[in-house]
N, C-alpha and C positions, 0 to 999 in steps of 0.2 A: 364523723359519721360512722356508725357502727355497722359492720358487716358480719354475717353469720355463715357457717360452713357446714357441709354435710357431716352427719354423725359418723359415717364410715371413716372420714379423715380424722375426726377427733379421736375415735377409737384407736386408730393406728398410732396417732401421736401419744395417746395415753400410755403407751408402752414405756414412756419415760419413767413411770413409777414402778415398773416391774422389770424391764430389761436393763439390768445393770450387772457389772462384774466386780465383785469385791476383790480387786487385784492387790489392794494394799497401796496403790499409787498415792492416795491422799491420807494414809493412815496417820502421818505425823501431824497434819493440820486438823483432821477429823478423827480423833482417837477412838470414838465409840462407833458401834454399828448402826446407830439410829440414823434415819435418812435426813437429808437436807430438805427442808420444807420451802418450796417456792410459792410465796403468796402472790396471787394474781388478783387484783381488785376489780376484775371484770368478769362477765358471765362466760361460762363454758361455750365455746363456739364463736365467740367474738373475735374480731381480727387481732386484738391484743393477746387474747388467750392462745390463738393459733401460733402467733409469733413466739410466745413464751415456750410453747411445747416443741416447736421446731428446734430452737436453740438448746433448751434444757435437756432434751433427749440425747443430743450429742455431748453436752457438757457432762452428763452423768457417766457416759462411757469413758470420757477422757479423764475424769477425776477418780473413777473407780468407786463412786459413791451413789447410792440410790437418791434420786430427787423426786419428791412427791409434789405435784401441783395442787395447791390449796386455793380454790376460788372463793375469795371473801368479797362479796359485792355489797353495794349500797352506799347511799349518801354521796353520790357523785364520785365514787371510787375512794373516798376518804376512810371508810371503815377498814378495808384491807391494808391501806397504806399506813394507817395509824398502828395497826397490829405489827407491821414491820418495825416501825419506829420504837415501839415499846418492848420488842423482843430482846432477848439476851444477845449481845454481840459476839457470840461464840462460833459463828460460821454455819450454824445449823438452820438459820432463817435467812432466806434471800428474798428480795422483793422485786417485782416488775414495776418500773416507774415509767411515766411518760409526761408529756407536756401538761396533761390534765391534772395528774396527781401532784406534780411538783411545780406548777406555775399558776394555772387558772383556778383550781379548786380552793386553794387556801386564800386567794385574793377575793373569792366570792363569799367567804365565811366571815361573819362578824367576830367569832372567836375561833380561829383555826385550831383544829385538833392536834396539829403537829407543825413544827418548823421545817420547811422543805430543805433548808440548808443545814441547820444545826443538828437535826435529829437523824441524819443519815450519813453513811459513808458511800460516796459514789464509787462504783466498781467499773462498769464498762458500758459505753453506748453500743447499741446494736445497729440502729439505723433510723431513718426518718421517712415518714410517709407524707409527701406533699399533697396539698389539696389541689383541685382543679376547679376553675370558675367556668361553669357551663351555661349555655344559653339555649332557650327553646328554638327550634328550627324556624318558627314564625317571627322571632324577634329580629328586626332589621339591623343586625350588627355582625361583623365578620371577625372582629378582634377586640382587644380590650380598649384600644383607643376609641373605637366606635362606641363602645358601651359607656365610657366616661363622658363622651360628647353628648350622647343621648340622655344620660342621667342628669347632666348639667342643664340640658334644654328642658327636661321634665322633672324638676326636683320633687322628690317624695312620691313619684308616680310608678316607678319601677319596683318590682318586688323580687326578693330572693329567698329561697328555702334553705334550711339547715336541719341538722339532726335534733335541734331543740334549743331553747334559750340557754345561753351561757355555755353552749358546747363550743369546741374548738372551731367547728365549721361556722358557727355564728360569729366568732371572733375574727375569722378570716374576712367576713363581710364588713365588720366594724372597722378593722384596720384599713380595708380598701376605701371605705367611706372617708375615713380620717385623712389618709394620705392623698386621695384624689380630690378631696373637698367636694364630695357629692352626698346626696341624701337619698336613701332607698328605704323600702319597707321590708322588715324582716318577717318571714312567715315560718314559724317553727313547726317541725314535724316530729313524730316519735320514731325516727329511724329512717332507713334508706328507701325501701321498696316503693312506698306510695309517692314520695317526692319525685323519684325517677320517672314513674308513670305520668305524673301530673306535668312534669317538664316536657316530656316527649309529646304529650297531647295539648300543650300550650295553656294549661290552666295556671301555671306559674311561669315566670319569665326567666329566672336565673336560679341556679343551684350551686351551692358551695359544698363540695363533697370530696371524699377520697377517691382515688383513681380506680381501684380494683372493681368496685361494684358497677361502675359506669363505662368501663373501657370498651366493652363489646358494642354498646349503644353509640359511643362516640365514633368508633370505627365504621359503624353501619350508616352514620349520618343522621341518626334519629335525634341526636342532640349535638350541639356545637361547642367544642372546647375552645375557650378564648385565651386562657393563660393558666399556667401552673404557679404554685405559690412558694416553691422551694428556692434555694439560692443558686440552683443550676437546673438545666433542663432534665427531665426525667427520661430514663431509657424506654419507658413504655409509651411516651408521647414525644419523641425526639423533635418533631416538627412544630410543636407548640411552644411558644416563647414563655419565659417566666414573666411575672408581673413586673419585676424590676427591669427586664429588657423592654417591657411595653410602655415605658415612660414614667415608672415610679421607682427610681433607684433607691435601694435600701429596704424595699419591701421583702419580707420573708416570713412565712408562717407554715410550719410543718409540725406534724405529730411525731416527735421523736420517741423512741422506746429504748429503755436501758435497764440494767440490773443495779440495785443498790443493796447495801447491808445496813443494819442499825449503826448508829454512831459508835465510835470507839472500837470498831472491828479491827482485828489483827491485820497489820500491813502485809504480813506474809500470805494470809488468806486472800486479801484484796488483790495482791500481785498475781497469785496463782489463778484465781477465777478470771481476772482480766486477761491474762495471757491466753487462757484456753478459749475464752469467748471471742477474742480478736481472731485467733486461728480458725475457729469454727465459722464465724461470720464471713471471713474472707475465702473460705473454701468454695469451689465452684458449685458443689451440690447445695450447700446452704444458701449461697447467694441466689441461685436460681429459685429455690423454694421461697425465699423472702421476697424476691422480685415479683413472684406471682401474687403475693399479698400486697403489692404496691409499696414495698419497703426498699428504699435506697440504702444499701449498707454503708455505714460510716463509723465502724468500730474504731475506738481510739483509747487514749489513756484515761485513768481516773481523774487526772487534773483537767483534761479537756471537758469531761462530763461535768465536773464541779463548776467550771466556768459557764457552761451552757445553762445549768440550773440557775446560777446566780443571775445571769443576764436575762433569762426568761421570766424569772420572778419579778424583776424590775419592769420589764417590758409589758407583760400582760397585766400586772397589777395596775400600772399607770393607765393602760387602755381601758380596763374594766371600770376603774373608778371614774375616769373622765367621761365615759359613756353612760355611767349610772346603771350598769348592768347588775341585775340581782340574780341569785341562784334560783334554780327551778323549784 
């Protein structure tokens, strides 16, 4: 589910492209003065874009290299991601990747424009944004067990909203249906705002969405959080159990965000960027900024990111094909 943020915040974060100190710290790895281009395959102001700018601003300072954010949108984020894959592996093109770009988008394409494993060099995971399964206040369920029981009693009668067909929010619902052996009706929306209003007013019964846009409404009681979809409870909703805790062990669905380089990138550049991103993500200031966007920091090694990409390609490709889901 896509969230958008005030222009003032984006303007402040846009200093990434201008506020940099050419200290020579990265001169050996980036010998020319041209900037590093960070390709973000999502719209300016989207949650993914804000995450990219939060981290890249600090990364530019630590590398002593200018980083310019290049928003390349379109075709379910594959246009920008393909541009990363086709770029020279010289360290001057960095890409923002997530579960959509490297797991679900290629599974939805008859002829994928890139290979999410072979065409990239994994660099560093930033974190993951779990989804939350929310119910209208009028729906007679208090937790996920109640929802599953109701869905089994009324097969095909409950509906749930998402950010659109084949979105990760949609896949959250599909995975729930598969693992709980229930059938619900998917109602696609074109974003967050209207689905949130419709849920609070009872026009739809369930909503699969990211936490940040709905947190205030959950806390006010205007909608009921039943479960979160990560592998552990989220700090923003510590009293809400995960789906796995609620009777479906093994369930996990999060929108992870990471940095990648084109294939065959220099191991020295990978090591340097990874080291800096891990330090940045784990700093209290950045962790707080990311938590406000609903991101649980989980920075790690390139090898851990590579494994997550491989595992998610298999997982979501299987789910998408079994469910017969087609691209928007």
